[in-house]
N, C-alpha and C positions, 0 to 999 in steps of 0.2 A: 777464413780458413781457406785458405787457395788451394784450388787444383791441380792437381801434380797429373805434368803428361808424359804418354806412354808412346816411348823412345818404336822402339819396336815389337816383332814379337819370337821370344829365339826359339824357342818350340811345341807340340803338341803329337797330344800322342793321334790324335787319329781329323780329318774334316772328310766337310763330306763338302762335294763338291759344289754342291747349289751354296750353300753357305763355310766357306771358307774362314780359318783363324784368322786370320787374313782383316776379317774385317770387325774386330775390336776394336783396332785400331781409329775407323771414320767410325764407332758405338756401332758397329751391324751386331748380330748376331751369328753364333758360329753354331755348329751340330758338327756331333759323334758323323764317324763313319757308315755304322753296320748299327742295327737297331738289338734292344738288351749288353751292348759291353758292360763290359760288371763297373768298368772306371773307368772316364776319361778327363782331360786333366790340358789344362796349354799353360808355357809358359813366358812373362810375360815383363820386360826390359825397362828403370825408367828414364826421363830422359836424363834427370842427375840423382844425384844419395839423398832422400828427403824421408821425413818424417812423417809412419801413415798415424794419422786419425781418424780417420774418414772412413766409411767402406759404403757405399751405395752398387746397389748389385738386382741383376733383372734376371728371371729364368728363364728358360727355356724346354720346360718336359724334364731335368731334374730334381730325386729328391732328398739332396742331401750339397751343400757345397762348404767347403770347406778353403781356407786364405790362406800358404806363409809363404815366408820371403827368407832373402838374403842377399848374398855380393859376389856379385862380379868373379867368376872363379869358386865357386862350393858350387857341390855336386847335386842334380837339381832332388836325387830323395835324403840331403844333407839337412835338408832345409824347416825350418822353423815356424812350431806353429801359431801364425797372431793371432786368427780365428778361425773357433774352433770348426766342426760339420754344423751345420745347422740349418734345417727344416725350411721345408721352402713345398712339400708338398706329402698329405697324407696320403693310408694305404689305399681307403674312398678315392681318394682321388686323381692316382697312378693309374687304377684298372681304368678311372672310369673317361679320367684324361679330360678334369676340372685343373679349373685357374692355375693353368700348365705356365701364364705369364705375370707371377705371382713378385714380386717386385721391395726388396725387405731394405732397410741404412740401418746398419750398425757407429753408432758412436765408440768415439775412447771408453768407454766402461765397458765395452761388448771385447774390448780389444784386449790382448795376454799382455800385462799394463808394464812386464820390464822391455815386451820389443814395442813398443809403442812409443817406448820415449828414444830407440833406437836410430839409426839411419840405412837405411836398404835403396838399393837400387833395382832388385830381382822380385819378381812377386809370382805365385804359383798358382791356381786354382783349380780343383781339387774336385769333380762331381762324381757323383752318383749316380745310381737309379734300382736299387734291390729287385721295387716292388712289381716292375712290368718288364718283359719281356719283348716288347710289340712298339716302342718308344725309339728314334733319333734325338738321343736329351740333347742340353749345353746351357749356353750361353747366350741370354738380350744383349746384355753390357754392365759393362765394370766403370763404376767414379771413383778413382783415387786422392781422400783431399791432405793437406795435413796445413803444419800453422806458415802463417805467411811470411817469408820473410822479407819484404817489402818497406819501407818504408809508406806507412798512408801520407797523403796529402793531406794539410790541410782541410777542414772546412769551408774557408773563406776561398781559396785557388779550385775546393774538386769541382770539374763543369757535370750541372746534374743530368742523368742519362735517364729516359722512359725505353726502356729494350735494345735494340740497335740504334734506335735517336739521340741525338744527343742537343738538349735547349737548351738556348740561351740564358745564359747567370743577367739574373736581374742585378738591378744597385740600390743597395739598403741604400730606405729610406724613412724615417722616421713620421710615423704616421699616431696625429692625435684627430680631434676635433677641434673643426675647423679648418686644419695645416693647408685641404685643398682645398676654399674657397680665397686661402691666407697666398699661397704661392704662385693664384692665377693674380689675384689684384697689384700684386709684387711684380710679376711680368707687366703686365701692363702698362701703370704705372713707370716700368725705368726706361732712360730716353730710344736705348735697341729700340726696342718694340713701336715705337710711337714711330722708330728713324725709317722703320720695315716697311714696307711699299703690300699693298696688300694681290692676293693671288690676282683682279682684273686690270689692276695696273700694268701690275709686270706683265702680261699677257698684253693689254694693249702699247703698249713700250714695243713691244719686238717687228707693231706690223709698224716699220720702215713708214719713210715718205718713200721710196723707191715702189715699195710694193704697193703702194695706195696705188700712183703710175700707173702701172704694168698688173694693174687688175685693169687698170677703169680705160687705158687703153683695150687691153683682149676684148673686150664691153661692148666698145665701138665697134673692134671687128669684127662682130659674131652679131654686129647687130646690123648693118651691111652686109653680110654674108645674106644675111631672112631679109632683105631688101630681093627684089625681081618688078622689073619692068618689063609693060607691058606689048607685049611684041605683032605687029597688023595682025596678023591670023588669030590671036588673043583674042582682038578689036571687033576685029568678022564673027567669031564664035561667041564672041558676049553680046551681040546686037543681036545677033542669029534668035537668040536664050529670050532678048531684052532684058539685060543684063544691067546696070546702073555701071555708072563708072569710078569704080570702083578697084581695088587694086584684086585681082587673083594668086595666092601665095599659097606655093605647091603644101599641103598639105602634111606633116612628119609620119602620122599615119597612110599617107596611101605613096604605093612605091612607081617612080619610072611608067609614063604609058597611064594610070589611073586618074580619074578626074576627083577633082580636090574635093575637101568636106562646105566649101562655100561653093560649090560649085554647085553639088550633088541640094544644099539646102536652097537656089534658086531655084531646083525644076522642081521641088517641094510649091516656093512658096508660086510658078507659076500655076501646077498642077488642079492649085488650092486654088486661085482665081478663078483659069476658068470650071473646076464645080461648081465654086458660090453661086457663075452667072446661069448656069444648067439650070440651079436648084430656082434662081429666081425665071428665068423664063417656067418653068414647072407648074410653081406653084399662080405666074398670071391665067399660062391653063386651062389652070384647076378651077378660079374664081368664073373663068367667062361657062363653065362649065358651068356651075352652080347653079348661076342666072338661066340658065335654054333650060336646065329641069325644073323650075321659080317657075317661068311660062309658062311651059306644056303641061302641067300641073294644074296652073290656073284659068290654062281652055280649055282642060279635059273635067275640071270639075264646071263653070260655064256650060259647056254644053252639056253636066248629067242633068243637072238646073233643066234648063230650056226641053230637056226629056219628060222630066218630072212633071211639069206642068203641062206638057201637052198628054200625056198622062191624064190626068184630074180632068179637061172637059171632054171625055167620051166617056165619062162614068154611062150617061144618060141612056144612048144607043144597046146599050150592053144592060144595064136595068132590063126597057122592052123586053130585047130578047129573052130574058134569062122570066120573064113576068108569064109571056107566052107558050114559054115551055114548062114551065110549074102549072099552068092552068090546065096542062094536056095530059099531067099525070094523073091529077089528081082527076080527071071523066074514066083513067082506067085504073082506077082505086076500082074496085071488088068486081072488076071482070077473067071471065074463067076463060081460058082457052081447052078446044077437046078436037 
């Protein structure tokens, strides 16, 4: 089936400013102007006189929809009924406002048989809504189709498509068990395949002698730019810091006026050496203190030993004094002073 193009809207009963009848040309919604209109209709003209075999319609609040056909010059009231009034909403649905956008498709078996065989170029859509007086009703869309008059392209020449995208046609190949590997072996054995250079060889061939010479010259130039001779001021600074006679090259990470990374490393080496010397001196001093403390301890032990020996020689006189005091205390035993 081929779709039939609607060329223009010839006339209509009324239209809502928000949903004009011209929207039907772009598959948009059309509604009548006032609520509860007894009948609403729109007259459409096809691009060419055609046979109509299929009608697809989307409702917009109407209870019944009827389709009439005619030809140019025919009075709109004298048109013939191709599709009798078909129900799109029940009484309850119209009063509640449910299923207002129902879609129905009508084939050739639903159309008038005699009229479906003839050609027409005018289509009139008549809508009614007798169940409610509070709705602006109309049509969401209408699509007409008829038998195709174009010669279909053969499957061999027809280009496959996926929606709006056209797919590349694949060449026909006889696929059998082992055919893929047999084709690969045949391609490898052919002289054309053996003479064809590899990807790596073709890339190496692109590097000409001129390119290699230019690359080498550029490399030498960059090397000369990196070499910097020491100035007298730099030599004097190196002597002050006790830096060896190596070259002090500017660092890429330093800005003009800042010290280079190599100079910072030399300063760190000098600081580490000075710290190491101080640690050695402190260690020597700590050893002398230990020896001095050991001598003092030994001297104190000798003095305490002498003092102990002298105390051991004195007890004879102390014992005599103690015996005298003991005898006097014995004499006073039993004496009561009044």
